[in-house]
PyMOL Python script that loads the backbone (N, CA, C, O; Angstrom):
from pymol import cmd

cmd.read_pdbstr("""\
ATOM      1  N   MET A   1      44.606  35.998 -61.983  1.00  0.00           N
ATOM      2  CA  MET A   1      44.488  35.599 -63.492  1.00  0.00           C
ATOM      3  C   MET A   1      45.527  34.283 -63.882  1.00  0.00           C
ATOM      4  O   MET A   1      46.732  34.203 -63.648  1.00  0.00           O
ATOM      5  N   PRO A   2      45.063  33.762 -64.234  1.00  0.00           N
ATOM      6  CA  PRO A   2      45.989  32.443 -64.390  1.00  0.00           C
ATOM      7  C   PRO A   2      46.910  32.427 -65.543  1.00  0.00           C
ATOM      8  O   PRO A   2      46.694  33.209 -66.469  1.00  0.00           O
ATOM      9  N   PRO A   3      47.766  31.738 -65.580  1.00  0.00           N
ATOM     10  CA  PRO A   3      48.887  31.659 -66.585  1.00  0.00           C
ATOM     11  C   PRO A   3      48.544  31.283 -67.726  1.00  0.00           C
ATOM     12  O   PRO A   3      47.725  30.418 -68.037  1.00  0.00           O
ATOM     13  N   GLU A   4      49.518  32.295 -68.708  1.00  0.00           N
ATOM     14  CA  GLU A   4      48.536  31.529 -69.865  1.00  0.00           C
ATOM     15  C   GLU A   4      49.827  31.058 -70.730  1.00  0.00           C
ATOM     16  O   GLU A   4      49.417  30.168 -71.475  1.00  0.00           O
ATOM     17  N   SER A   5      51.231  31.278 -70.952  1.00  0.00           N
ATOM     18  CA  SER A   5      52.329  30.722 -71.197  1.00  0.00           C
ATOM     19  C   SER A   5      53.028  29.724 -70.689  1.00  0.00           C
ATOM     20  O   SER A   5      52.881  29.684 -69.468  1.00  0.00           O
ATOM     21  N   GLU A   6      53.827  28.781 -71.158  1.00  0.00           N
ATOM     22  CA  GLU A   6      54.505  28.028 -70.067  1.00  0.00           C
ATOM     23  C   GLU A   6      55.663  28.944 -69.567  1.00  0.00           C
ATOM     24  O   GLU A   6      56.508  28.409 -68.850  1.00  0.00           O
ATOM     25  N   ALA A   7      55.750  29.826 -69.767  1.00  0.00           N
ATOM     26  CA  ALA A   7      56.988  30.704 -69.590  1.00  0.00           C
ATOM     27  C   ALA A   7      56.424  31.555 -68.048  1.00  0.00           C
ATOM     28  O   ALA A   7      57.119  31.648 -67.036  1.00  0.00           O
ATOM     29  N   GLU A   8      55.273  32.007 -68.175  1.00  0.00           N
ATOM     30  CA  GLU A   8      54.419  32.131 -67.047  1.00  0.00           C
ATOM     31  C   GLU A   8      54.436  31.135 -66.160  1.00  0.00           C
ATOM     32  O   GLU A   8      54.629  31.439 -64.983  1.00  0.00           O
ATOM     33  N   ARG A   9      54.248  29.800 -66.504  1.00  0.00           N
ATOM     34  CA  ARG A   9      53.875  29.043 -65.288  1.00  0.00           C
ATOM     35  C   ARG A   9      54.934  28.649 -64.688  1.00  0.00           C
ATOM     36  O   ARG A   9      54.863  28.277 -63.516  1.00  0.00           O
ATOM     37  N   ASN A  10      56.193  28.655 -65.418  1.00  0.00           N
ATOM     38  CA  ASN A  10      57.116  28.301 -65.174  1.00  0.00           C
ATOM     39  C   ASN A  10      57.952  29.440 -63.554  1.00  0.00           C
ATOM     40  O   ASN A  10      58.585  29.146 -62.540  1.00  0.00           O
ATOM     41  N   ALA A  11      57.496  30.597 -64.112  1.00  0.00           N
ATOM     42  CA  ALA A  11      57.658  32.123 -63.391  1.00  0.00           C
ATOM     43  C   ALA A  11      57.269  31.480 -61.951  1.00  0.00           C
ATOM     44  O   ALA A  11      58.057  31.113 -61.079  1.00  0.00           O
ATOM     45  N   LEU A  12      55.772  31.436 -61.928  1.00  0.00           N
ATOM     46  CA  LEU A  12      54.693  31.027 -60.594  1.00  0.00           C
ATOM     47  C   LEU A  12      55.569  29.675 -60.335  1.00  0.00           C
ATOM     48  O   LEU A  12      56.378  29.729 -59.409  1.00  0.00           O
ATOM     49  N   ARG A  13      55.491  28.733 -60.920  1.00  0.00           N
ATOM     50  CA  ARG A  13      56.392  27.474 -59.625  1.00  0.00           C
ATOM     51  C   ARG A  13      57.682  27.949 -59.435  1.00  0.00           C
ATOM     52  O   ARG A  13      58.188  27.539 -58.391  1.00  0.00           O
ATOM     53  N   SER A  14      58.430  28.737 -60.157  1.00  0.00           N
ATOM     54  CA  SER A  14      59.572  28.746 -59.404  1.00  0.00           C
ATOM     55  C   SER A  14      59.461  29.777 -58.245  1.00  0.00           C
ATOM     56  O   SER A  14      60.257  29.421 -57.375  1.00  0.00           O
ATOM     57  N   ALA A  15      58.767  30.973 -57.849  1.00  0.00           N
ATOM     58  CA  ALA A  15      58.665  31.706 -56.774  1.00  0.00           C
ATOM     59  C   ALA A  15      57.827  31.106 -55.883  1.00  0.00           C
ATOM     60  O   ALA A  15      57.669  31.624 -54.778  1.00  0.00           O
ATOM     61  N   ALA A  16      57.106  29.817 -56.264  1.00  0.00           N
ATOM     62  CA  ALA A  16      56.288  28.945 -55.263  1.00  0.00           C
ATOM     63  C   ALA A  16      57.085  28.206 -54.799  1.00  0.00           C
ATOM     64  O   ALA A  16      57.044  28.010 -53.585  1.00  0.00           O
ATOM     65  N   ARG A  17      58.102  27.532 -55.626  1.00  0.00           N
ATOM     66  CA  ARG A  17      58.998  26.801 -54.764  1.00  0.00           C
ATOM     67  C   ARG A  17      60.347  27.424 -53.866  1.00  0.00           C
ATOM     68  O   ARG A  17      60.965  26.899 -52.941  1.00  0.00           O
ATOM     69  N   LYS A  18      60.463  28.251 -54.278  1.00  0.00           N
ATOM     70  CA  LYS A  18      61.512  28.946 -53.436  1.00  0.00           C
ATOM     71  C   LYS A  18      60.562  29.510 -52.194  1.00  0.00           C
ATOM     72  O   LYS A  18      61.118  29.366 -51.105  1.00  0.00           O
ATOM     73  N   CYS A  19      59.566  29.974 -52.145  1.00  0.00           N
ATOM     74  CA  CYS A  19      58.768  30.445 -51.139  1.00  0.00           C
ATOM     75  C   CYS A  19      58.442  29.275 -49.969  1.00  0.00           C
ATOM     76  O   CYS A  19      58.616  29.292 -48.750  1.00  0.00           O
ATOM     77  N   ASN A  20      57.739  27.967 -51.129  1.00  0.00           N
ATOM     78  CA  ASN A  20      57.595  26.561 -49.847  1.00  0.00           C
ATOM     79  C   ASN A  20      59.194  26.428 -49.363  1.00  0.00           C
ATOM     80  O   ASN A  20      59.405  26.150 -48.183  1.00  0.00           O
ATOM     81  N   ALA A  21      60.357  26.634 -50.312  1.00  0.00           N
ATOM     82  CA  ALA A  21      61.654  25.955 -49.049  1.00  0.00           C
ATOM     83  C   ALA A  21      61.832  27.218 -48.294  1.00  0.00           C
ATOM     84  O   ALA A  21      62.653  26.784 -47.485  1.00  0.00           O
ATOM     85  N   GLU A  22      61.711  28.175 -48.034  1.00  0.00           N
ATOM     86  CA  GLU A  22      61.942  29.012 -47.066  1.00  0.00           C
ATOM     87  C   GLU A  22      61.029  28.725 -45.935  1.00  0.00           C
ATOM     88  O   GLU A  22      61.539  28.617 -44.820  1.00  0.00           O
ATOM     89  N   LEU A  23      59.657  28.576 -46.079  1.00  0.00           N
ATOM     90  CA  LEU A  23      58.663  28.259 -45.391  1.00  0.00           C
ATOM     91  C   LEU A  23      59.347  26.841 -44.520  1.00  0.00           C
ATOM     92  O   LEU A  23      59.410  26.779 -43.292  1.00  0.00           O
ATOM     93  N   HIS A  24      59.731  25.968 -45.290  1.00  0.00           N
ATOM     94  CA  HIS A  24      60.004  24.585 -44.431  1.00  0.00           C
ATOM     95  C   HIS A  24      61.096  25.302 -43.474  1.00  0.00           C
ATOM     96  O   HIS A  24      61.029  25.173 -42.251  1.00  0.00           O
ATOM     97  N   GLU A  25      62.094  26.056 -44.099  1.00  0.00           N
ATOM     98  CA  GLU A  25      63.028  25.929 -43.394  1.00  0.00           C
ATOM     99  C   GLU A  25      63.027  26.576 -42.058  1.00  0.00           C
ATOM    100  O   GLU A  25      63.632  26.225 -41.044  1.00  0.00           O
ATOM    101  N   ALA A  26      61.799  28.144 -42.348  1.00  0.00           N
ATOM    102  CA  ALA A  26      61.889  28.608 -41.262  1.00  0.00           C
ATOM    103  C   ALA A  26      61.090  27.872 -39.529  1.00  0.00           C
ATOM    104  O   ALA A  26      61.424  27.972 -38.349  1.00  0.00           O
ATOM    105  N   ILE A  27      60.022  27.216 -40.206  1.00  0.00           N
ATOM    106  CA  ILE A  27      59.245  26.407 -39.390  1.00  0.00           C
ATOM    107  C   ILE A  27      60.234  25.458 -38.791  1.00  0.00           C
ATOM    108  O   ILE A  27      60.638  25.742 -37.663  1.00  0.00           O
ATOM    109  N   ALA A  28      60.752  24.223 -39.447  1.00  0.00           N
ATOM    110  CA  ALA A  28      61.961  23.721 -38.716  1.00  0.00           C
ATOM    111  C   ALA A  28      62.998  24.418 -37.888  1.00  0.00           C
ATOM    112  O   ALA A  28      63.459  23.862 -36.891  1.00  0.00           O
ATOM    113  N   ALA A  29      63.365  25.555 -38.242  1.00  0.00           N
ATOM    114  CA  ALA A  29      64.429  26.901 -37.465  1.00  0.00           C
ATOM    115  C   ALA A  29      63.571  26.892 -36.263  1.00  0.00           C
ATOM    116  O   ALA A  29      64.099  26.537 -35.210  1.00  0.00           O
ATOM    117  N   ASN A  30      62.509  27.179 -36.264  1.00  0.00           N
ATOM    118  CA  ASN A  30      61.205  27.791 -35.024  1.00  0.00           C
ATOM    119  C   ASN A  30      59.687  26.854 -35.092  1.00  0.00           C
ATOM    120  O   ASN A  30      58.545  27.210 -35.382  1.00  0.00           O
ATOM    121  N   PRO A  31      60.051  25.990 -34.831  1.00  0.00           N
ATOM    122  CA  PRO A  31      59.090  24.861 -34.178  1.00  0.00           C
ATOM    123  C   PRO A  31      58.229  25.447 -33.547  1.00  0.00           C
ATOM    124  O   PRO A  31      57.072  25.132 -33.825  1.00  0.00           O
ATOM    125  N   LYS A  32      58.417  26.363 -32.618  1.00  0.00           N
ATOM    126  CA  LYS A  32      57.580  26.764 -30.991  1.00  0.00           C
ATOM    127  C   LYS A  32      56.713  27.793 -31.603  1.00  0.00           C
ATOM    128  O   LYS A  32      55.575  27.976 -31.173  1.00  0.00           O
ATOM    129  N   THR A  33      57.345  28.675 -32.881  1.00  0.00           N
ATOM    130  CA  THR A  33      56.764  30.047 -33.745  1.00  0.00           C
ATOM    131  C   THR A  33      55.150  29.957 -34.151  1.00  0.00           C
ATOM    132  O   THR A  33      54.844  29.405 -35.207  1.00  0.00           O
ATOM    133  N   PRO A  34      54.239  30.458 -33.370  1.00  0.00           N
ATOM    134  CA  PRO A  34      53.167  30.303 -34.737  1.00  0.00           C
ATOM    135  C   PRO A  34      53.078  30.233 -36.512  1.00  0.00           C
ATOM    136  O   PRO A  34      53.454  31.101 -37.300  1.00  0.00           O
ATOM    137  N   PHE A  35      52.448  28.892 -36.820  1.00  0.00           N
ATOM    138  CA  PHE A  35      52.866  29.715 -38.650  1.00  0.00           C
ATOM    139  C   PHE A  35      52.435  31.070 -39.079  1.00  0.00           C
ATOM    140  O   PHE A  35      52.910  31.638 -40.063  1.00  0.00           O
ATOM    141  N   ASP A  36      51.630  31.508 -38.399  1.00  0.00           N
ATOM    142  CA  ASP A  36      51.310  33.020 -39.364  1.00  0.00           C
ATOM    143  C   ASP A  36      52.481  33.983 -38.948  1.00  0.00           C
ATOM    144  O   ASP A  36      52.910  34.572 -39.940  1.00  0.00           O
ATOM    145  N   HIS A  37      53.056  34.285 -37.919  1.00  0.00           N
ATOM    146  CA  HIS A  37      53.594  34.636 -37.884  1.00  0.00           C
ATOM    147  C   HIS A  37      55.190  34.481 -38.416  1.00  0.00           C
ATOM    148  O   HIS A  37      55.977  35.380 -38.119  1.00  0.00           O
ATOM    149  N   LEU A  38      55.526  33.639 -38.993  1.00  0.00           N
ATOM    150  CA  LEU A  38      56.613  32.909 -39.793  1.00  0.00           C
ATOM    151  C   LEU A  38      56.160  33.073 -41.292  1.00  0.00           C
ATOM    152  O   LEU A  38      57.044  33.348 -42.104  1.00  0.00           O
ATOM    153  N   SER A  39      54.891  32.933 -41.726  1.00  0.00           N
ATOM    154  CA  SER A  39      54.663  32.542 -43.324  1.00  0.00           C
ATOM    155  C   SER A  39      54.001  34.206 -44.105  1.00  0.00           C
ATOM    156  O   SER A  39      53.989  34.481 -45.305  1.00  0.00           O
ATOM    157  N   GLY A  40      53.445  35.194 -42.781  1.00  0.00           N
ATOM    158  CA  GLY A  40      53.096  36.389 -43.821  1.00  0.00           C
ATOM    159  C   GLY A  40      54.575  37.068 -44.444  1.00  0.00           C
ATOM    160  O   GLY A  40      54.574  37.487 -45.601  1.00  0.00           O
ATOM    161  N   PRO A  41      55.849  37.146 -43.585  1.00  0.00           N
ATOM    162  CA  PRO A  41      56.541  38.119 -44.234  1.00  0.00           C
ATOM    163  C   PRO A  41      57.269  37.286 -45.342  1.00  0.00           C
ATOM    164  O   PRO A  41      57.881  37.867 -46.238  1.00  0.00           O
ATOM    165  N   ILE A  42      57.208  36.105 -45.283  1.00  0.00           N
ATOM    166  CA  ILE A  42      57.756  35.129 -45.870  1.00  0.00           C
ATOM    167  C   ILE A  42      57.080  35.119 -47.403  1.00  0.00           C
ATOM    168  O   ILE A  42      57.646  35.423 -48.453  1.00  0.00           O
ATOM    169  N   ILE A  43      55.741  34.692 -47.217  1.00  0.00           N
ATOM    170  CA  ILE A  43      54.722  34.763 -48.555  1.00  0.00           C
ATOM    171  C   ILE A  43      54.876  35.929 -49.177  1.00  0.00           C
ATOM    172  O   ILE A  43      54.706  35.907 -50.396  1.00  0.00           O
ATOM    173  N   LYS A  44      55.317  37.552 -48.368  1.00  0.00           N
ATOM    174  CA  LYS A  44      54.963  38.799 -49.178  1.00  0.00           C
ATOM    175  C   LYS A  44      56.116  38.959 -49.919  1.00  0.00           C
ATOM    176  O   LYS A  44      56.071  39.490 -51.029  1.00  0.00           O
ATOM    177  N   LYS A  45      57.519  38.414 -49.252  1.00  0.00           N
ATOM    178  CA  LYS A  45      58.652  38.439 -50.165  1.00  0.00           C
ATOM    179  C   LYS A  45      58.576  38.011 -51.038  1.00  0.00           C
ATOM    180  O   LYS A  45      58.686  38.767 -52.003  1.00  0.00           O
ATOM    181  N   HIS A  46      58.323  36.419 -51.331  1.00  0.00           N
ATOM    182  CA  HIS A  46      57.987  35.854 -52.634  1.00  0.00           C
ATOM    183  C   HIS A  46      57.229  36.182 -53.714  1.00  0.00           C
ATOM    184  O   HIS A  46      57.476  36.138 -54.919  1.00  0.00           O
ATOM    185  N   HIS A  47      56.180  36.547 -53.041  1.00  0.00           N
ATOM    186  CA  HIS A  47      54.393  36.930 -53.894  1.00  0.00           C
ATOM    187  C   HIS A  47      55.202  38.376 -54.346  1.00  0.00           C
ATOM    188  O   HIS A  47      54.738  38.612 -55.462  1.00  0.00           O
ATOM    189  N   THR A  48      55.917  39.157 -54.107  1.00  0.00           N
ATOM    190  CA  THR A  48      55.819  40.457 -54.493  1.00  0.00           C
ATOM    191  C   THR A  48      56.598  40.635 -55.795  1.00  0.00           C
ATOM    192  O   THR A  48      56.327  41.675 -56.394  1.00  0.00           O
ATOM    193  N   PRO A  49      57.384  39.948 -56.281  1.00  0.00           N
ATOM    194  CA  PRO A  49      58.385  40.196 -57.469  1.00  0.00           C
ATOM    195  C   PRO A  49      57.346  39.928 -59.130  1.00  0.00           C
ATOM    196  O   PRO A  49      57.613  40.243 -60.289  1.00  0.00           O
ATOM    197  N   ILE A  50      55.930  39.102 -58.421  1.00  0.00           N
ATOM    198  CA  ILE A  50      55.428  38.533 -59.096  1.00  0.00           C
ATOM    199  C   ILE A  50      53.786  39.176 -59.128  1.00  0.00           C
ATOM    200  O   ILE A  50      52.925  38.880 -59.957  1.00  0.00           O
ATOM    201  N   ALA A  51      53.652  40.085 -58.031  1.00  0.00           N
ATOM    202  CA  ALA A  51      52.237  40.015 -58.093  1.00  0.00           C
ATOM    203  C   ALA A  51      51.527  41.089 -59.317  1.00  0.00           C
ATOM    204  O   ALA A  51      50.306  41.239 -59.351  1.00  0.00           O
ATOM    205  N   PRO A  52      52.228  41.632 -60.064  1.00  0.00           N
ATOM    206  CA  PRO A  52      51.786  42.311 -61.446  1.00  0.00           C
ATOM    207  C   PRO A  52      51.142  41.245 -61.925  1.00  0.00           C
ATOM    208  O   PRO A  52      49.995  41.458 -62.318  1.00  0.00           O
ATOM    209  N   ARG A  53      51.625  39.977 -62.016  1.00  0.00           N
ATOM    210  CA  ARG A  53      50.827  39.059 -62.699  1.00  0.00           C
ATOM    211  C   ARG A  53      50.171  38.364 -62.370  1.00  0.00           C
ATOM    212  O   ARG A  53      49.175  38.126 -63.055  1.00  0.00           O
ATOM    213  N   PHE A  54      50.500  37.376 -60.598  1.00  0.00           N
ATOM    214  CA  PHE A  54      49.633  36.735 -60.693  1.00  0.00           C
ATOM    215  C   PHE A  54      49.129  37.384 -59.038  1.00  0.00           C
ATOM    216  O   PHE A  54      49.557  38.333 -58.380  1.00  0.00           O
ATOM    217  N   SER A  55      48.108  36.437 -58.795  1.00  0.00           N
ATOM    218  CA  SER A  55      47.120  37.457 -57.620  1.00  0.00           C
ATOM    219  C   SER A  55      47.554  36.531 -56.491  1.00  0.00           C
ATOM    220  O   SER A  55      48.171  35.552 -56.912  1.00  0.00           O
ATOM    221  N   LEU A  56      47.430  36.568 -55.445  1.00  0.00           N
ATOM    222  CA  LEU A  56      47.992  36.347 -53.985  1.00  0.00           C
ATOM    223  C   LEU A  56      46.821  34.985 -53.864  1.00  0.00           C
ATOM    224  O   LEU A  56      47.533  34.147 -53.311  1.00  0.00           O
ATOM    225  N   PRO A  57      45.801  34.483 -54.017  1.00  0.00           N
ATOM    226  CA  PRO A  57      45.326  33.529 -53.437  1.00  0.00           C
ATOM    227  C   PRO A  57      45.585  31.910 -55.079  1.00  0.00           C
ATOM    228  O   PRO A  57      45.304  30.715 -54.982  1.00  0.00           O
ATOM    229  N   LEU A  58      46.189  32.678 -56.314  1.00  0.00           N
ATOM    230  CA  LEU A  58      46.747  31.847 -57.053  1.00  0.00           C
ATOM    231  C   LEU A  58      48.105  31.304 -56.868  1.00  0.00           C
ATOM    232  O   LEU A  58      48.604  30.214 -57.147  1.00  0.00           O
ATOM    233  N   PHE A  59      48.667  32.634 -56.184  1.00  0.00           N
ATOM    234  CA  PHE A  59      50.155  31.949 -55.435  1.00  0.00           C
ATOM    235  C   PHE A  59      50.195  30.863 -54.226  1.00  0.00           C
ATOM    236  O   PHE A  59      51.057  30.019 -53.980  1.00  0.00           O
ATOM    237  N   LEU A  60      49.204  31.106 -53.676  1.00  0.00           N
ATOM    238  CA  LEU A  60      48.972  30.055 -52.231  1.00  0.00           C
ATOM    239  C   LEU A  60      48.485  28.849 -52.612  1.00  0.00           C
ATOM    240  O   LEU A  60      48.720  27.833 -51.958  1.00  0.00           O
ATOM    241  N   TRP A  61      47.745  28.853 -53.730  1.00  0.00           N
ATOM    242  CA  TRP A  61      47.157  27.327 -54.541  1.00  0.00           C
ATOM    243  C   TRP A  61      48.616  26.721 -54.955  1.00  0.00           C
ATOM    244  O   TRP A  61      49.047  25.677 -54.466  1.00  0.00           O
ATOM    245  N   THR A  62      49.225  27.395 -55.782  1.00  0.00           N
ATOM    246  CA  THR A  62      50.361  26.713 -56.282  1.00  0.00           C
ATOM    247  C   THR A  62      51.338  26.652 -55.377  1.00  0.00           C
ATOM    248  O   THR A  62      52.372  26.157 -55.824  1.00  0.00           O
ATOM    249  N   ILE A  63      51.371  26.992 -54.234  1.00  0.00           N
ATOM    250  CA  ILE A  63      52.517  26.783 -52.911  1.00  0.00           C
ATOM    251  C   ILE A  63      51.395  25.108 -52.344  1.00  0.00           C
ATOM    252  O   ILE A  63      51.981  24.081 -52.000  1.00  0.00           O
ATOM    253  N   GLY A  64      49.864  25.191 -52.369  1.00  0.00           N
ATOM    254  CA  GLY A  64      49.761  23.999 -52.022  1.00  0.00           C
ATOM    255  C   GLY A  64      49.158  23.062 -53.027  1.00  0.00           C
ATOM    256  O   GLY A  64      48.411  22.206 -52.552  1.00  0.00           O
ATOM    257  N   VAL A  65      49.338  23.060 -54.307  1.00  0.00           N
ATOM    258  CA  VAL A  65      49.552  22.046 -55.055  1.00  0.00           C
ATOM    259  C   VAL A  65      51.334  21.540 -54.883  1.00  0.00           C
ATOM    260  O   VAL A  65      51.346  20.345 -55.178  1.00  0.00           O
ATOM    261  N   LEU A  66      52.789  21.999 -54.526  1.00  0.00           N
ATOM    262  CA  LEU A  66      53.834  21.945 -54.281  1.00  0.00           C
ATOM    263  C   LEU A  66      53.659  20.833 -52.960  1.00  0.00           C
ATOM    264  O   LEU A  66      54.436  19.894 -52.788  1.00  0.00           O
ATOM    265  N   ASN A  67      52.448  21.145 -52.046  1.00  0.00           N
ATOM    266  CA  ASN A  67      52.763  20.266 -51.041  1.00  0.00           C
ATOM    267  C   ASN A  67      51.967  18.966 -51.292  1.00  0.00           C
ATOM    268  O   ASN A  67      52.190  17.909 -50.702  1.00  0.00           O
ATOM    269  N   GLY A  68      51.265  19.105 -51.984  1.00  0.00           N
ATOM    270  CA  GLY A  68      50.067  17.907 -52.224  1.00  0.00           C
ATOM    271  C   GLY A  68      48.423  18.015 -51.704  1.00  0.00           C
ATOM    272  O   GLY A  68      47.510  17.190 -51.746  1.00  0.00           O
ATOM    273  N   GLN A  69      48.494  19.518 -51.163  1.00  0.00           N
ATOM    274  CA  GLN A  69      47.214  19.596 -50.392  1.00  0.00           C
ATOM    275  C   GLN A  69      45.931  19.932 -51.663  1.00  0.00           C
ATOM    276  O   GLN A  69      44.783  20.001 -51.224  1.00  0.00           O
ATOM    277  N   PHE A  70      46.148  20.154 -53.340  1.00  0.00           N
ATOM    278  CA  PHE A  70      45.265  20.213 -53.832  1.00  0.00           C
ATOM    279  C   PHE A  70      45.979  20.015 -54.935  1.00  0.00           C
ATOM    280  O   PHE A  70      47.126  20.400 -55.159  1.00  0.00           O
ATOM    281  N   GLU A  71      45.177  19.328 -55.701  1.00  0.00           N
ATOM    282  CA  GLU A  71      45.397  18.913 -57.302  1.00  0.00           C
ATOM    283  C   GLU A  71      45.765  19.638 -58.130  1.00  0.00           C
ATOM    284  O   GLU A  71      45.411  20.718 -57.657  1.00  0.00           O
ATOM    285  N   GLU A  72      46.343  19.902 -59.273  1.00  0.00           N
ATOM    286  CA  GLU A  72      46.671  20.457 -60.316  1.00  0.00           C
ATOM    287  C   GLU A  72      45.500  20.073 -61.205  1.00  0.00           C
ATOM    288  O   GLU A  72      45.164  18.929 -61.513  1.00  0.00           O
ATOM    289  N   ARG A  73      44.740  21.620 -61.691  1.00  0.00           N
ATOM    290  CA  ARG A  73      43.628  20.996 -63.008  1.00  0.00           C
ATOM    291  C   ARG A  73      44.633  20.745 -64.201  1.00  0.00           C
ATOM    292  O   ARG A  73      44.218  20.313 -65.277  1.00  0.00           O
TER     293      ARG A  73
END
""", "prot")
cmd.dss("prot")
cmd.show_as("cartoon", "prot")
cmd.util.cbc("prot")
cmd.orient("prot")
């Protein structure tokens, strides 16, 4: 379900930014560890508080937008 208000968009982006920063730190600290092993627990930790309102695919898409992988509509 997409964010309907500016406050909801900000909450989603804030969680995505925090998750993205932690992912980048974990990758830098453990460059030889497979990404799947690092990312799962971190993504789950940051998605759980916003899960009742935002789906996991939307959360991951928002992280992709932050990283320049996708364009925001």
